[in-house]
C-alpha positions in Angstrom: 0.0 0.0 0.0 1.1 3.5 -0.7 1.9 5.3 2.6 0.5 8.6 1.4 -3.1 9.6 1.9 -5.3 12.6 1.1 -6.7 15.0 3.7 -9.5 17.5 3.4 -9.2 21.1 2.3 -7.0 23.4 4.3 -8.0 26.4 6.2 -6.4 29.7 5.4 -6.9 33.4 5.9 -7.7 35.5 2.8 -7.7 39.1 2.0 -8.8 41.1 -1.0 -6.5 42.7 -3.6 -8.7 45.6 -4.6 -6.6 46.6 -7.5 -6.8 43.3 -9.2 -9.5 41.7 -11.2 -10.5 38.0 -10.9 -7.4 36.1 -10.1 -6.2 32.6 -9.2 -6.6 31.5 -5.6 -3.2 30.2 -4.6 -4.2 28.0 -1.7 -2.2 27.7 1.5 -1.5 24.1 1.0 -0.1 23.3 -2.5 1.5 20.0 -2.7 5.1 21.2 -2.7 4.6 22.9 0.6 2.2 20.6 2.4 4.3 17.6 1.5 6.8 18.8 4.1 4.3 19.1 7.0 4.1 16.5 9.8 2.2 14.3 10.4 2.9 12.5 7.1 -0.7 12.8 5.9 -0.5 15.3 3.1 -3.1 17.8 1.9 -2.6 18.4 -1.8 -5.2 20.9 -3.0 -4.0 23.9 -4.9 -7.3 24.8 -6.5 -8.2 28.0 -8.3 -11.5 29.7 -7.5 -13.2 32.5 -9.5 -12.6 35.2 -6.9 -10.4 38.3 -6.3 -9.0 37.0 -3.1 -5.4 36.3 -2.1 -4.1 34.3 0.8 -2.3 36.4 3.3 -0.5 33.4 4.8 2.6 33.0 2.6 2.9 30.1 0.5 35.3 27.3 3.5 35.9 24.9 1.1 35.6 21.5 2.6 35.3 18.3 0.7 31.9 16.8 1.2 33.7 13.6 2.2 35.9 15.4 4.7 33.4 16.3 7.4 30.3 14.8 8.9 27.3 17.1 8.8 26.3 16.4 12.4 22.7 16.0 11.1 20.7 13.5 13.0 18.9 10.5 11.4 15.5 11.5 9.9 13.0 12.5 12.5 10.3 10.8 10.4 11.8 7.5 11.4 9.7 7.7 14.5 6.5 7.5 12.6 7.2 4.4 10.4 9.6 1.6 10.2 12.6 2.8 8.3 13.8 0.9 5.3 17.5 0.2 5.1 17.5 2.1 1.8 16.2 5.3 3.5 19.0 5.2 6.1 21.6 4.8 3.3 20.0 7.7 1.4 20.3 9.9 4.4 23.9 8.9 5.0 24.7 9.9 1.4 22.8 13.2 1.9 24.9 14.0 4.9 28.1 13.2 3.0 27.1 15.5 0.1 26.5 18.6 2.3 28.7 21.5 1.1 30.3 23.8 3.6 31.4 27.4 3.3 33.1 29.0 6.3 31.9 26.1 8.4 28.3 26.6 7.5 26.2 24.1 5.4 25.1 25.9 2.2 23.9 23.1 -0.1 24.7 19.7 -1.5 27.0 18.8 -4.3 25.5 17.7 -7.6 27.2 14.3 -7.5 29.4 12.3 -5.2 31.3 10.7 -8.0 34.2 13.1 -8.9 36.0 10.6 -11.2 35.7 13.0 -14.1 37.4 16.1 -12.7 36.9 18.4 -15.6 33.1 18.4 -15.0 31.4 20.6 -12.5 29.5 18.0 -10.6 31.4 18.9 -7.4 29.5 22.2 -7.2 26.1 23.1 -5.7 23.5 23.5 -8.4 20.4 25.6 -7.7 18.0 23.2 -9.5 19.7 20.1 -8.1 19.5 21.3 -4.5 15.8 21.8 -4.5 14.7 18.1 -3.9 17.5 17.9 -1.2 16.2 21.1 0.4 12.7 19.7 0.6 14.1 16.6 2.2 16.0 18.7 4.8 12.9 20.7 5.6 10.9 17.5 6.0 13.6 16.4 8.5 13.5 19.6 10.4 16.9 20.7 9.2 16.1 24.3 8.1 19.6 25.8 8.5 21.1 24.5 5.3 18.1 25.7 3.3 18.2 29.1 4.8 21.9 29.4 4.2 21.5 28.3 0.6 18.8 30.9 -0.1 20.9 33.7 1.4 24.1 32.7 -0.3 22.5 32.4 -3.8 20.8 35.7 -3.2 24.2 37.3 -2.4 25.6 35.8 -5.6 22.7 37.3 -7.6 23.9 40.8 -6.7 27.2 40.2 -8.4 27.9 42.0 -11.7 27.6 39.3 -14.3 29.9 39.7 -17.4 30.4 37.2 -20.1 32.7 38.1 -23.0 32.2 41.8 -22.3 28.5 41.5 -22.2 26.5 42.2 -19.0 23.7 39.9 -18.0 20.5 41.1 -16.4 20.6 41.9 -12.7 18.0 39.3 -11.8 19.9 36.2 -13.2 20.5 33.6 -10.5 23.6 31.4 -10.8 23.4 27.9 -12.2 25.8 26.7 -9.6 28.5 27.8 -7.2 31.7 26.4 -5.6 34.1 27.4 -2.9 37.8 28.0 -3.5 40.6 28.8 -1.0 42.3 32.2 -1.4 45.9 31.7 -0.2 46.6 35.4 -0.1 43.9 36.2 2.4 43.8 32.7 3.8 40.1 32.5 3.5 37.4 30.8 1.4 35.5 32.6 -1.3 32.4 31.7 -3.3 32.6 31.5 -7.1 29.4 31.4 -9.1 28.7 30.2 -12.6 26.1 32.3 -14.5 26.8 30.5 -17.7 30.2 31.7 -18.5 31.7 28.3 -17.7 28.7 26.2 -18.6 28.8 23.8 -21.6 27.3 25.9 -24.5 27.7 29.2 -22.5 24.0 29.5 -21.6 22.6 31.3 -18.6 20.0 29.3 -16.4 16.5 30.6 -16.8 15.1 28.2 -14.3 17.4 29.0 -11.3 15.4 32.1 -10.4 12.1 30.2 -10.5 13.4 27.4 -8.3 14.8 30.0 -5.8 11.3 31.6 -5.5 9.6 28.3 -5.1 12.1 27.1 -2.5 11.7 30.4 -0.6 8.0 29.9 -0.5 8.5 26.3 0.7 10.8 27.4 3.5 8.4 30.2 4.5 5.4 27.9 4.6 7.1 25.1 6.3 8.8 27.1 9.1 6.0 29.6 9.5 8.7 32.2 9.6 8.1 35.0 7.1 11.0 37.1 8.3 13.4 35.7 5.7 11.1 36.4 2.8 10.3 39.8 4.1 13.9 40.9 4.3 14.5 43.8 1.9 17.2 41.8 0.2 14.9 38.9 -0.5 12.1 41.2 -1.7 14.6 43.0 -4.0 15.9 39.6 -5.3 12.4 38.5 -6.2 11.6 41.8 -7.9 14.8 41.5 -10.0 13.8 38.0 -11.1 10.3 39.2 -12.0 11.6 42.2 -13.8 13.4 39.9 -16.2 10.4 37.6 -16.7 7.7 40.2 -16.9 9.4 42.7 -19.1 7.5 43.7 -22.2 9.2 43.0 -25.6 8.3 42.1 -29.1 6.7 38.8 -28.2 3.0 38.4 -28.8 2.7 35.4 -26.4 2.6 35.4 -22.6 4.9 32.5 -22.5 8.6 33.0 -21.7 11.2 32.8 -24.6 14.0 30.4 -23.7 17.1 29.2 -25.6 18.3 25.6 -25.8 20.2 24.5 -22.7 18.8 27.2 -20.3 16.9 24.7 -18.1 17.2 21.1 -16.8 17.8 20.0 -20.3 21.1 21.9 -20.5 22.3 20.6 -23.8 21.0 21.3 -27.3 17.8 19.3 -27.6 15.5 21.4 -29.8 13.6 23.0 -26.9 14.4 26.5 -28.1 11.3 28.7 -28.0 8.7 28.2 -25.2 9.6 24.8 -23.6 6.9 23.4 -21.3 9.4 23.0 -18.4 10.1 26.7 -18.2 6.5 27.8 -18.7 5.3 25.5 -15.9 8.1 26.7 -13.5 7.3 30.3 -14.5 3.7 29.8 -13.6 4.5 28.2 -10.3 7.1 30.9 -9.4 4.6 33.6 -10.2 2.0 32.1 -7.9 4.6 31.7 -5.1 5.8 35.3 -5.6 2.2 36.4 -5.3 2.2 35.1 -1.8 5.7 36.3 -0.8 5.8 39.9 -2.1 5.0 42.6 0.5 2.0 44.8 0.0 4.1 48.0 -0.2 4.2 50.3 -3.2 6.7 48.3 -5.2 5.2 45.0 -4.2 1.7 46.0 -5.3 2.9 47.0 -8.7 4.5 43.6 -9.3 1.4 41.8 -7.9 -0.8 43.5 -10.4 1.5 42.5 -13.2 1.7 39.0 -12.0 -2.1 38.7 -11.8 -2.4 39.8 -15.4 0.3 37.5 -16.6 -1.2 34.5 -14.8 -4.5 35.0 -16.5 -2.9 35.2 -20.0 -0.4 32.4 -19.3 -2.9 29.9 -18.1 -5.3 30.6 -21.0 -2.5 30.2 -23.5 -1.1 27.0 -22.0 -4.4 25.3 -21.4 -5.6 26.0 -24.9 -2.5 25.8 -27.2 -0.1 23.5 -25.4 -2.7 20.9 -24.4 -3.0 17.7 -26.5 -5.5 14.9 -26.3 -7.2 12.7 -28.8 -9.7 15.3 -29.8 -7.1 18.0 -30.2 -4.9 15.7 -32.1 -7.7 15.0 -34.6 -8.4 18.8 -34.9 -4.7 19.5 -35.7 -4.8 16.7 -38.3 -7.6 18.6 -40.1 -6.1 22.1 -39.7 -6.3 24.5 -42.6 -3.2 26.5 -43.2 -2.5 30.1 -44.3 -5.4 31.3 -42.2 -5.6 35.1 -41.7 -7.5 37.3 -39.2 -8.8 36.9 -35.7 -11.1 34.1 -36.7 -8.2 31.7 -37.6 -8.5 28.3 -36.0 -4.9 27.3 -36.8 -3.4 30.3 -35.0 0.2 29.2 -35.3 0.0 28.0 -38.9 1.0 24.5 -38.0 1.2 22.1 -41.0 -0.8 18.9 -40.4 2.0 17.0 -42.2 4.3 17.9 -39.4 2.5 15.6 -37.0 4.9 12.7 -36.2 3.6 9.2 -36.8 4.5 8.0 -33.3 2.1 10.5 -31.6 -1.0 8.7 -33.0 0.1 5.4 -31.3 1.2 7.2 -28.1 -2.0 9.1 -27.5 -4.5 6.9 -25.5 -8.2 7.1 -25.8 -8.3 8.5 -22.3 -5.6 10.9 -21.4 -3.6 13.9 -22.6 -0.6 16.0 -21.8 1.1 19.4 -22.4 3.3 19.1 -25.4 6.9 20.3 -25.3 6.7 23.5 -27.3 4.4 25.7 -29.4 5.7 28.4 -31.7 4.9 29.6 -35.2 4.7 26.7 -37.6 6.0 24.3 -35.0 4.6 22.1 -32.3 7.0 19.8 -30.4 4.8 16.8 -29.6 7.4 15.2 -27.3 6.4 14.3 -23.7 8.5 16.1 -21.1 8.1 14.7 -17.5 9.2 17.7 -15.4 7.0 20.2 -17.2 3.8 18.1 -17.0 4.4 17.2 -13.3 5.0 20.8 -12.4 1.9 21.8 -14.4 -0.1 19.5 -12.1 1.5 20.7 -8.9 1.1 24.4 -9.7 -2.5 24.0 -11.0 -1.5 25.2 -14.4 -3.3 22.1 -15.5 -7.0 22.1 -14.7 -8.3 19.2 -12.6 -9.5 17.5 -15.8 -6.2 18.0 -17.5 -4.3 16.8 -14.4 -6.3 13.6 -14.3 -5.8 13.1 -18.1 -2.0 13.4 -17.6 -2.1 10.7 -14.9 -4.3 8.6 -17.2 -1.7 8.9 -19.9 1.2 7.9 -17.6 -0.8 4.9 -16.5 -1.6 3.9 -20.1 2.0 4.4 -21.3 3.8 3.2 -18.2 6.1 0.8 -20.1 7.2 3.6 -22.4 7.6 6.4 -19.8 8.9 4.4 -16.8 9.5 0.8 -17.8 12.1 -1.0 -15.7 14.2 2.1 -15.0 12.4 5.3 -13.9 11.8 7.9 -15.2 12.3 9.2 -18.7 12.9 12.9 -18.9 11.3 13.0 -22.3 9.7 10.7 -24.9 10.4 9.6 -27.5 14.1 10.0 -28.2 15.5 11.7 -31.2 17.1 9.2 -33.6 19.3 8.9 -36.6 19.3 12.0 -38.9 17.0 14.0 -36.7 19.3 13.5 -33.7 22.3 14.8 -35.7 20.4 17.9 -36.8 18.7 18.8 -33.5 21.5 18.0 -31.0 24.5 18.9 -33.2 25.7 15.3 -33.0 26.1 15.6 -29.2 27.5 12.2 -28.2 26.0 12.6 -24.7 22.5 12.8 -26.1 22.5 9.7 -28.3 19.1 8.1 -28.3 17.7 7.0 -24.9 20.5 8.6 -23.0 20.8 11.6 -20.8 18.4 14.3 -22.0 17.4 12.4 -25.1 14.9 10.0 -23.6 17.2 9.1 -20.7 16.0 7.8 -17.3 16.2 10.2 -14.4 15.3 8.7 -11.0 15.3 12.2 -9.5 12.1 12.9 -11.3 10.2 10.3 -9.2 9.6 12.8 -6.4 7.7 15.0 -8.9 5.7 12.0 -10.2 4.9 10.9 -6.6 3.8 14.5 -5.7 1.6 14.6 -8.8 0.0 11.3 -7.9 -0.8 12.7 -4.4 -2.2 15.9 -5.9 -4.5 14.1 -8.2 -5.6 11.5 -5.6 -3.9 8.8 -7.6 -3.0 6.7 -4.5 -6.6 6.0 -3.9 -7.8 5.2 -7.4 -5.0 3.9 -9.7 -1.9 1.8 -9.8 0.4 4.7 -10.8 1.4 5.8 -7.3 1.4 2.2 -6.0 4.1 1.4 -8.6 6.0 4.6 -7.8 6.0 4.3 -4.1 
């Protein structure tokens, strides 16, 4: 039996934002935040209601092998019989803790440092988030707080790459600690993309930072960190980058290849589902974290408007089920005016053969990308799971995503969880799209590779949709 169960709806205080129209209700117990509360029963609702209310309760370089963290065994051991694998996992977590001037500030990306030229011995913002949630569940808030403050400090650095200055709000992809022999002290060194493979800045780091700040605030009940002027300014800088007006006619966020978890060239340039789902979730978290001062209210109004436009766009144009697939198959092209049905001028001949076999009678998902004359029909796990957790997906769409996972379990999970995308690019297409990147040969790494770290997102999505009580998906996962 799956140990997770569903509770009733939460209680929360609400207040009215008079300057906003009808907005989304970001409930006080979305799955990412409630999953960390004890007891282990988890409330998963994050519903939206047609109202104009907002919740006031806010959603020294040392080798990691060289020092024990001093962290106790998981406190949750007292509520259930611990499996040996859980104890081993916590021991590995303790060994992976990264210290700066004797303070824990994160966990390294990987314990295997056999390939020294890679940067897996650094703390990555996106990689630390699942570790941070585990630490919060175990009552170890210090490392999470230190991480949030250190990355915030790094954000304030001037970011120059080949004489070009990046936006102020860019958060680092990763950071490391080096010893300064002159001053005999340790210093932090951040990577904003200047050292990354492909030289791309991380778009998702800022989103993960806001989401984690909300998780920390909600779990600890301490809003003082989020209310610090530095944190408020950090959020506003991130939002300034994301909410800026430009030439784009879509509310989605333009993103280059390699700027997210898929950090190699994989044909996700444009409006990848992963970034849009994280963008949506970060906006909802920021809505609860921003102070109601003059600057905060201005951003809140902009966020509310963007959420409306973004949810409409994603739910209508990124969603694919059997009915929508048949509609696309019969699209007319070269349509002009506001009455056009084929708004992006997608050619029906561009529909890949595999998608007809992949799409079950019951089920659907958010496709990988939508832009002029192009729809990327690939399934991307992270984007669809985050869409469920953030309520970007409607309840009906969330259930359809879980139905699709259940129907296509062998393809998406199989014997080795969990594929980051499906299907893999092969042969000539692989050469063109990836630039012949040997790391992304078919069914490896980003190109249809299996990522066990994604299981926490799938499990959370199962809980959010009530899957533990009515389908086999969560039973297999847990």
